C-alpha positions, 0 to 999 in steps of 0.5 A: 733898084727896079732898073737893076732888076729889069736888066737882070731879067733881060740878061737871064732871058737873053742867056736862056734864049742864046743857050737854046739856040747854041744847043740847037745849032750844036745838035744839028752840027753833030748830026751832020758830022755823024753822017760822015763815013768812017773813012771821012772821020778817020781822015779828019782825025788824022788831020787834027793829029797832024796839026797838033803835032805841027803846033807842038813842034812850033812851040818847042822851036819858039821856046828854043829861040827864046831861050837862046836870045835871052840867056841869063847871067848865072847870078844869085837872085837873092843877093843884098841888092835885091832887098827893099831899101827901107827894110832895116828902117821902118818909118811913120807916115810923117817921115820920122824914124821910129828909132828916134822916138824911143 
């Protein structure tokens, strides 16, 4: 129990230290990004918008290719062949049929 408490405290201390470092780093980065001119910020936004559009086009194209390659036959999914084999007959764990015991 003492070992678990030690690791709990060590994890909590490490998490707090990590959180403080990450928040400090984020603050520094946001200050650096905030120092950009309006023209640079607009260029960065346009770049991210262009990349997002390219990504969505790639995803759509990939889904079209997938759909074309995996054409499914139009057959019912809830037919008699899809039921469990033993749904009409329940058995005990020893292998006897319940209907035989009545």
